[in-house]
VOBA-1610 file (N, C-alpha, C; in pm, whole numbers, padded with zeros to 5 digits, always signed):
BEGIN
Unk+00059-00117+00004Unk+00000+00010+00013Unk+00089+00130+00000Unk+00040+00204-00085Unk+00143+00324-00091Unk+00108+00431+00014Unk+00220+00509+00054Unk+00203+00601+00154Unk+00107+00707+00108Unk+00011+00758+00168Unk-00052+00882+00114Unk-00012+00987+00221Unk+00022+01085+00166Unk+00035+01252+00235Unk-00069+01299+00224Unk-00087+01403+00307Unk-00187+01517+00325Unk-00163+01602+00210Unk-00257+01636+00140Unk-00241+01713+00056Unk-00190+01878+00070Unk-00186+01935+00181Unk-00143+02036+00236Unk+00008+02043+00271Unk+00055+01923+00268Unk+00210+01919+00313Unk+00270+01952+00187Unk+00381+02055+00198Unk+00482+02091+00068Unk+00555+01959+00046Unk+00603+01943-00080Unk+00665+01858-00122Unk+00798+01868-00044Unk+00871+01981-00028Unk+01005+01981+00046Unk+01007+02058+00184Unk+01019+01935+00282Unk+01019+01964+00406Unk+01159+01976+00477Unk+01179+02072+00557Unk+01311+02078+00633Unk+01344+01966+00694Unk+01477+01947+00722Unk+01552+01827+00772Unk+01494+01784+00912Unk+01461+01866+00996Unk+01432+01867+01156Unk+01262+01792+01155Unk+01214+01794+01053Unk+01074+01757+01045Unk+01072+01595+01009Unk+01041+01513+01080Unk+01070+01379+01065Unk+00927+01304+01055Unk+00904+01196+00988Unk+00788+01121+00981Unk+00760+01026+01072Unk+00667+00971+01096Unk+00622+00879+01217Unk+00731+00767+01206Unk+00766+00717+01312Unk+00862+00616+01342Unk+01009+00649+01284Unk+01050+00776+01264Unk+01189+00786+01234Unk+01237+00862+01346Unk+01390+00863+01343Unk+01480+00924+01437Unk+01463+01086+01426Unk+01434+01152+01530Unk+01449+01313+01556Unk+01579+01354+01566Unk+01644+01379+01445Unk+01800+01426+01459Unk+01803+01577+01537Unk+01717+01652+01504Unk+01765+01791+01564Unk+01718+01767+01724Unk+01625+01695+01773Unk+01618+01667+01936Unk+01755+01591+01970Unk+01807+01482+01910Unk+01939+01424+01946Unk+02046+01513+01958Unk+02062+01630+01837Unk+02169+01718+01841Unk+02166+01807+01967Unk+02029+01867+01979Unk+01997+01955+02085Unk+02036+01907+02219Unk+01988+01779+02225Unk+02029+01700+02382Unk+02156+01714+02402Unk+02240+01651+02302Unk+02387+01651+02332Unk+02452+01775+02343Unk+02405+01884+02267Unk+02435+02022+02301Unk+02415+02061+02445Unk+02311+02043+02487Unk+02255+02080+02621Unk+02331+02030+02707Unk+02365+01917+02715Unk+02438+01842+02803Unk+02581+01887+02828Unk+02631+01906+02705Unk+02762+01951+02689Unk+02788+02095+02740Unk+02685+02187+02714Unk+02669+02310+02761Unk+02674+02331+02919Unk+02581+02247+02963Unk+02575+02224+03135Unk+02712+02201+03173Unk+02771+02082+03117Unk+02920+02034+03177Unk+02999+02159+03172Unk+03004+02216+03058Unk+03104+02319+03018Unk+03093+02458+03116Unk+02982+02487+03124Unk+02930+02591+03216Unk+02993+02564+03357Unk+02946+02431+03419Unk+02984+02394+03559Unk+03129+02395+03572Unk+03241+02344+03462Unk+03360+02319+03474Unk+03399+02462+03472Unk+03341+02568+03384Unk+03394+02701+03393Unk+03350+02753+03532Unk+03241+02740+03595Unk+03202+02788+03741Unk+03288+02763+03836Unk+03325+02616+03834Unk+03389+02574+03936Unk+03564+02624+03910Unk+03614+02624+03777Unk+03753+02682+03744Unk+03746+02822+03795Unk+03634+02901+03792Unk+03638+03038+03864Unk+03652+03069+03995Unk+03574+02970+04042Unk+03571+02963+04210Unk+03708+02938+04259Unk+03781+02862+04199Unk+03913+02820+04248Unk+04028+02924+04199Unk+03995+03023+04158Unk+04102+03112+04119Unk+04178+03166+04263Unk+04129+03207+04367Unk+04194+03260+04486Unk+04283+03129+04554Unk+04211+03008+04521Unk+04299+02891+04596Unk+04429+02873+04491Unk+04417+02884+04364Unk+04519+02873+04261Unk+04619+02979+04306Unk+04573+03107+04334Unk+04669+03217+04338Unk+04754+03184+04481Unk+04676+03144+04583Unk+04731+03111+04725Unk+04847+03022+04693Unk+04816+02914+04620Unk+04901+02783+04612Unk+05032+02839+04542Unk+05030+02925+04452Unk+05121+02958+04356Unk+05219+03058+04428Unk+05148+03135+04544Unk+05220+03232+04586Unk+05290+03172+04745Unk+05237+03049+04759Unk+05291+02971+04912Unk+05233+03066+05022Unk+05109+03094+05003Unk+05050+03213+05086Unk+05038+03132+05237Unk+05048+03223+05327Unk+05052+03181+05478Unk+04910+03159+05516Unk+04803+03226+05468Unk+04653+03230+05486Unk+04594+03125+05397Unk+04654+03017+05344Unk+04602+02910+05243Unk+04464+02851+05298Unk+04454+02833+05429Unk+04340+02745+05472Unk+04237+02858+05485Unk+04247+02970+05539Unk+04157+03072+05535Unk+04081+03095+05380Unk+04172+03109+05293Unk+04136+03128+05157Unk+04034+03008+05097Unk+04079+02887+05140Unk+04029+02769+05104Unk+03872+02757+05151Unk+03870+02814+05302Unk+03740+02781+05346Unk+03641+02914+05304Unk+03716+03022+05270Unk+03617+03106+05209Unk+03568+03097+05092Unk+03662+03020+04998Unk+03602+02983+04862Unk+03501+02879+04855Unk+03514+02779+04966Unk+03438+02696+04979Unk+03277+02739+05039Unk+03292+02833+05114Unk+03168+02886+05170Unk+03120+03006+05068Unk+03177+03039+04960Unk+03138+03103+04855Unk+03070+03027+04747Unk+03132+02918+04729Unk+03065+02812+04635Unk+02923+02751+04674Unk+02927+02719+04822Unk+02812+02647+04866Unk+02695+02767+04894Unk+02737+02883+04954Unk+02625+02965+04968Unk+02584+03051+04849Unk+02660+03071+04743Unk+02647+03165+04632Unk+02647+03288+04695Unk+02710+03338+04812Unk+02759+03472+04831Unk+02868+03514+04776Unk+02886+03603+04703Unk+02990+03633+04645Unk+03104+03731+04712Unk+03043+03779+04848Unk+03152+03856+04923Unk+03230+03775+04969Unk+03219+03651+05007Unk+03317+03553+05058Unk+03445+03524+04959Unk+03385+03526+04844Unk+03482+03494+04697Unk+03565+03627+04726Unk+03503+03731+04711Unk+03580+03858+04697Unk+03697+03876+04804Unk+03631+03856+04927Unk+03724+03846+05039Unk+03862+03766+05013Unk+03827+03646+04997Unk+03923+03520+04950Unk+04009+03593+04845Unk+03988+03646+04735Unk+04069+03686+04649Unk+04148+03806+04677Unk+04075+03914+04756Unk+04190+04004+04815Unk+04294+03961+04915Unk+04224+03851+05002Unk+04354+03805+05081Unk+04463+03721+05012Unk+04400+03651+04904Unk+04528+03583+04804Unk+04587+03698+04748Unk+04551+03807+04727Unk+04627+03901+04612Unk+04718+03976+04717Unk+04697+03994+04840Unk+04765+04096+04920Unk+04848+04008+05016Unk+04958+04007+05011Unk+05054+03893+05095Unk+05071+03991+05238Unk+05035+03951+05343Unk+05027+04009+05489Unk+05191+04011+05492Unk+05229+04124+05590Unk+05359+04119+05650Unk+05393+04028+05739Unk+05528+03981+05730Unk+05539+03838+05829Unk+05612+03895+05968Unk+05496+03878+06068Unk+05564+03933+06195Unk+05600+03836+06288Unk+05567+03708+06242Unk+05614+03592+06328Unk+05738+03552+06325Unk+05805+03549+06205Unk+05961+03530+06177Unk+06059+03623+06287Unk+06039+03754+06289Unk+06091+03822+06378Unk+06076+03788+06529Unk+05933+03756+06549Unk+05927+03725+06691Unk+05987+03602+06725Unk+05996+03478+06632Unk+06031+03368+06684Unk+06209+03392+06680Unk+06261+03466+06617Unk+06376+03483+06629Unk+06432+03555+06767Unk+06351+03654+06800Unk+06365+03699+06928Unk+06358+03633+07054Unk+06257+03531+07039Unk+06214+03439+07139Unk+06341+03320+07144Unk+06381+03295+07027Unk+06501+03192+07043Unk+06630+03245+07095Unk+06667+03355+07066Unk+06781+03456+07120Unk+06733+03476+07262Unk+06628+03490+07285Unk+06610+03522+07444Unk+06616+03375+07522Unk+06577+03283+07482Unk+06572+03132+07533Unk+06739+03100+07540Unk+06803+03135+07436Unk+06926+03099+07441Unk+07016+03183+07556Unk+07013+03298+07561Unk+07043+03401+07669Unk+07017+03318+07811Unk+06885+03274+07808Unk+06826+03266+07968Unk+06899+03112+07994Unk+06923+03039+07907Unk+06974+02900+07942Unk+07131+02890+07944Unk+07210+02966+07867Unk+07322+02954+07842Unk+07398+03078+07849Unk+07400+03162+07960Unk+07425+03320+07974Unk+07589+03291+07948Unk+07642+03390+07877Unk+07784+03422+07854Unk+07846+03429+07979Unk+07979+03385+07990Unk+08050+03405+08111Unk+08109+03535+08114Unk+08076+03604+08226Unk+08132+03736+08231Unk+08287+03715+08263Unk+08350+03826+08241Unk+08500+03846+08242Unk+08532+03829+08399Unk+08581+03749+08436Unk+08616+03737+08573Unk+08719+03825+08652Unk+08667+03893+08754Unk+08743+04002+08807Unk+08849+03932+08895Unk+08968+03995+08931Unk+09046+03936+09002Unk+08992+03937+09141Unk+09014+03818+09221Unk+08963+03811+09365Unk+09048+03891+09450Unk+08983+03971+09531Unk+09057+04046+09623Unk+09059+03933+09747Unk+09178+03964+09819Unk+09213+03880+09940Unk+09112+03932+10049Unk+09050+03828+10130Unk+08970+03871+10248Unk+09052+03944+10335Unk+08982+04053+10397Unk+09057+04115+10487Unk+09068+04052+10609Unk+09181+04065+10681Unk+09214+04011+10801Unk+09183+04095+10945Unk+09096+04039+10987Unk+09065+04135+11108Unk+09103+04090+11222
//
């Protein structure tokens, strides 16, 4: 039996209009595109959120744990203020106050435990009474 088509259907149809029982190619292409787009946007979003962490790792930053916590909070709460604070902390390297204090403490500890011998003064003989 020959397929009968409706008389209102034009002879030339676009490729995305399929007949009954045929594969919908446009739907398949769009499904793959949407899945890849969602994965790409997710990777970009996570890459963007890890910028302060990567900056801190490259600079061997002293506040690495604080920056990591702030970026994680920003990722989970979608509060961009935490991310901005993390990137500011990662960009500005705070002055090192701990090393001079540790050096002073070591020096004082060394002086307290092993005092330098004083120059011995000649002993005067005890007075005879």
